[in-house]
C-alpha positions in Angstrom: 0.1 0.0 -0.3 1.3 3.2 -0.6 2.6 5.9 1.9 0.1 9.0 2.5 2.8 11.2 1.0 2.3 9.6 -2.3 -1.5 10.5 -2.9 -2.0 11.8 -6.3 -3.0 15.4 -5.9 -5.6 16.5 -7.9 -6.7 20.3 -8.3 -7.8 23.0 -10.5 -9.9 22.3 -13.2 -11.1 18.9 -14.4 -13.7 18.1 -16.6 -16.1 16.2 -16.6 -16.0 15.1 -20.5 -19.0 14.7 -22.4 -19.5 11.3 -24.8 -20.1 12.4 -28.4 -22.3 9.5 -30.0 -23.0 9.1 -33.9 -26.1 10.6 -35.2 -27.8 7.1 -34.7 -26.5 6.9 -31.3 -25.1 3.8 -31.9 -21.2 4.7 -32.0 -18.8 6.8 -30.4 -18.1 9.6 -32.3 -14.1 9.5 -32.0 -13.4 12.2 -34.2 -15.4 14.8 -32.1 -14.2 13.0 -28.9 -10.8 13.7 -30.2 -10.9 17.5 -31.3 -12.7 17.3 -27.5 -10.0 16.3 -25.4 -7.8 18.4 -27.9 -9.4 21.3 -27.2 -8.9 20.8 -23.5 -5.4 20.5 -23.4 -5.1 23.6 -25.5 -6.8 25.2 -22.9 -4.4 23.9 -20.3 -7.0 22.1 -17.6 -5.5 19.9 -14.9 -7.3 16.9 -15.3 -9.5 15.0 -17.9 -12.9 12.5 -16.3 -14.0 10.5 -18.8 -16.8 8.5 -18.7 -18.7 9.8 -15.2 -22.5 11.1 -15.1 -21.8 13.9 -17.7 -20.2 10.9 -20.3 -23.5 8.9 -19.8 -21.7 6.0 -18.2 -25.0 4.2 -17.8 -25.7 3.9 -21.2 -21.8 3.2 -22.3 -21.5 -1.0 -23.5 -18.8 -2.8 -21.8 -17.2 -3.6 -25.2 -16.8 0.1 -25.5 -15.9 1.0 -22.2 -11.9 -0.1 -22.5 -11.8 1.3 -26.1 -13.0 4.7 -24.8 -10.2 4.8 -21.8 -8.0 3.2 -24.0 -8.8 6.0 -27.0 -8.4 9.3 -23.9 -5.1 7.9 -23.0 -3.4 7.8 -26.1 -4.7 11.3 -27.1 -4.1 12.9 -23.9 -0.6 11.1 -24.2 0.6 11.7 -20.4 0.0 15.2 -20.6 -2.7 15.3 -17.6 -4.1 12.9 -15.3 -7.0 11.0 -16.4 -9.7 9.8 -13.6 -11.8 7.3 -15.5 -15.4 7.0 -13.7 -15.5 3.3 -12.9 -18.6 3.4 -10.6 -21.6 0.5 -9.9 -23.6 -0.1 -7.8 -21.7 -4.0 -7.7 -19.0 -3.8 -5.5 -17.7 -6.7 -8.0 -17.9 -4.1 -11.4 -16.6 -1.6 -10.0 -13.6 -3.7 -9.0 -13.5 -5.0 -12.7 -13.7 -1.8 -14.0 -11.2 0.1 -12.3 -9.0 -3.0 -12.7 -9.8 -1.5 -16.3 -9.0 1.6 -16.3 -5.7 0.7 -14.8 -5.1 -1.8 -17.8 -5.6 0.9 -20.2 -3.2 3.6 -18.5 -5.7 5.8 -16.1 -3.9 7.8 -13.4 -7.2 7.2 -10.8 -11.0 6.2 -10.8 -13.8 8.3 -9.7 -15.9 5.8 -7.7 -20.0 7.2 -7.3 -21.8 6.2 -4.0 -23.5 2.8 -5.0 -26.9 3.6 -6.0 -30.5 1.9 -6.0 -29.1 -0.4 -3.4 -29.0 1.7 -0.8 -26.3 0.3 1.5 -25.7 1.4 5.2 -22.6 3.6 5.8 -20.7 0.2 6.9 -21.9 -1.2 3.3 -20.3 2.1 1.9 -17.0 1.6 3.9 -16.8 -1.6 2.9 -17.4 -1.2 -0.6 -14.9 1.5 -1.3 -12.6 -0.7 0.9 -12.6 -3.5 -1.6 -11.9 -1.0 -4.5 -9.2 0.3 -2.6 -7.4 -3.2 -1.7 -8.2 -5.1 -5.2 -8.8 -2.2 -7.8 -4.9 -1.2 -8.2 -5.5 2.4 -9.0 -6.1 5.5 -6.7 -9.6 6.4 -6.3 -11.9 9.9 -6.0 -15.3 9.2 -3.7 -17.9 10.9 -5.6 -21.2 11.9 -3.2 -24.1 13.0 -5.5 -27.0 11.8 -3.5 -30.0 13.3 -6.4 -28.3 10.6 -8.7 -27.7 7.9 -6.1 -30.5 8.7 -3.4 -27.8 7.8 -1.0 -25.3 10.0 1.0 -22.1 9.4 2.1 -21.8 10.8 5.4 -18.8 13.1 6.5 -17.7 10.4 8.9 -17.3 8.0 6.3 -15.3 10.1 4.4 -13.0 10.3 7.2 -12.6 7.0 7.8 -12.2 6.1 4.6 -9.6 8.5 3.7 -7.5 8.1 6.9 -7.5 4.4 6.3 -6.6 3.5 2.8 -3.9 6.3 1.0 -5.7 4.9 -2.1 -8.6 7.4 -1.3 -7.0 10.8 -2.9 -9.9 13.4 -2.9 -13.8 13.6 -3.1 -16.2 15.2 -5.5 -18.6 16.9 -3.6 -22.1 17.1 -5.4 -24.5 16.9 -2.2 -25.1 20.6 -2.8 -24.7 20.9 1.0 -21.5 23.3 2.1 -22.6 22.3 5.7 -21.3 18.8 4.6 -18.8 20.0 2.8 -17.6 21.7 6.0 -18.2 18.7 8.0 -15.8 17.0 6.2 -13.0 19.5 6.2 -13.6 19.4 9.5 -12.8 15.6 9.8 -10.1 15.3 7.7 -7.6 17.1 5.5 -9.5 14.8 2.1 -8.8 17.2 -1.1 -12.5 18.6 -1.8 -13.2 18.9 -5.3 -16.7 20.5 -6.2 -19.2 18.3 -8.1 -21.4 21.3 -8.9 -20.3 24.1 -11.1 -22.2 26.8 -9.0 -20.5 26.1 -5.7 -16.8 25.8 -6.8 -16.3 29.4 -5.3 -17.8 28.9 -2.4 -16.5 25.6 -1.7 -12.7 27.1 -2.6 -13.4 29.5 -0.3 -13.4 27.0 2.6 -10.7 24.8 1.5 -11.8 23.5 -1.5 -9.2 22.4 -4.1 -10.8 22.8 -7.8 -14.0 21.3 -9.6 -15.0 18.7 -11.8 -16.5 20.8 -14.4 -19.3 20.2 -16.7 -19.5 23.7 -18.1 -15.5 23.3 -18.7 -16.4 21.2 -22.0 -17.8 24.3 -23.7 -16.7 27.0 -22.3 -13.1 26.4 -20.5 -11.4 29.4 -20.5 -14.7 30.8 -18.6 -14.2 27.9 -15.6 -10.3 28.8 -15.4 -11.4 32.4 -15.3 -12.6 32.6 -11.6 -10.8 29.1 -10.3 -7.1 30.2 -11.1 -7.6 33.3 -8.9 -9.6 31.0 -6.2 -6.6 29.0 -6.3 -4.4 31.9 -5.7 -6.5 33.1 -2.7 -7.7 35.7 -4.5 -11.4 35.6 -3.7 -12.5 39.3 -4.5 -11.8 38.1 -8.0 -13.2 35.1 -8.0 -15.9 35.9 -6.1 -16.8 38.7 -8.9 -16.5 36.1 -11.5 -18.5 32.9 -9.8 -21.5 35.9 -9.6 -20.8 37.2 -13.5 -20.7 33.5 -14.4 -23.7 32.0 -12.1 -26.9 32.0 -14.2 -24.5 30.5 -17.5 -23.5 27.3 -14.7 -27.1 27.2 -13.6 -28.1 26.9 -17.3 -26.1 23.8 -17.9 -28.7 22.2 -15.7 -31.7 23.5 -16.9 -32.6 20.2 -18.1 -31.0 16.4 -16.6 -27.3 16.6 -17.5 -25.5 16.5 -20.3 -28.8 17.2 -22.4 -27.8 21.0 -21.6 -24.1 21.0 -22.3 -24.3 18.5 -25.4 -26.8 21.0 -26.9 -24.4 24.0 -26.7 -21.8 21.9 -27.8 -23.6 21.3 -30.9 -24.6 24.8 -31.0 -20.9 25.8 -31.1 -20.1 22.8 -34.0 -17.9 20.9 -31.6 -20.4 17.7 -31.5 -23.8 16.4 -32.4 -25.9 16.6 -29.3 -27.4 12.8 -29.7 -27.6 11.3 -26.0 -28.6 7.8 -25.7 -32.3 6.7 -24.1 -33.5 7.1 -22.0 -32.3 10.8 -22.2 -34.0 12.7 -24.7 -33.3 15.7 -26.7 -33.5 19.1 -25.1 -37.6 20.3 -24.7 -38.2 23.4 -26.8 -39.1 25.6 -23.9 -35.3 24.6 -22.1 -33.4 25.0 -25.3 -35.1 28.5 -25.8 -33.5 29.1 -22.0 -30.5 27.7 -23.0 -30.5 29.9 -26.4 -31.0 32.7 -24.2 -28.1 32.9 -21.5 -25.9 32.2 -24.3 -27.2 34.9 -26.3 -26.7 37.0 -23.1 -23.2 35.8 -22.6 -22.6 37.0 -26.3 -21.3 33.1 -26.7 -23.5 32.6 -29.6 -25.0 34.6 -32.1 
């Protein structure tokens, strides 16, 4: 087991990458995906997170999973860390996916709380313990009760962080600054915001950065407030947080990743196709999205 000082350190802006599909949704559009990765590297982002929620991981087929991660690793070519989504509500499957991520050369995995099963806090601990001891990669815990219907309590987070050097960070998407504060009170695990709109508030209390949806399409906007926050300039970061707050929230006017994919399509980056049961953006939500993008001068 690694020493605590050897933990991989993630900070700044990591993008929860969308997965572009061909128009029939049957295949991955690797041309668009490669260009997306290139644009992220050109923007100077700090790490990439393929096949998380934003990457539509639930509808990625088994034989696609390894291919997508292998493509990502080859395209990134070691320039930034890759944190692969490898979560499951089956502990054995999460371990197996982590091993695949390790095999193709990912640097860490993002491990969401087991959804649907609703394990106890002890069940959560045992789930992540097994991934730590058998998966072979560092893991980022992912607390998102809106998707999983279960919250990992701060005491469980601290217990895992203190017991397993493989636990390197937590993506906090509970929407609760109280929970994030309690985690910080109990241990020094690096906290990454899982909500674009809470990035600066979380960083003001010691958070290290964000796993961002918005940075798929506007990486320079996200870095504009994260970089000052990293330097402790919260006067600047706070003003930009307020300036772009409406844009951040509009990326969630409908189920993620529908709005960000529609934005990517409007910018000519890729198709806005999603896989069933996720459906195209509703007309009223598209109207809201386009209106806000125009308000910020981001589309014509």
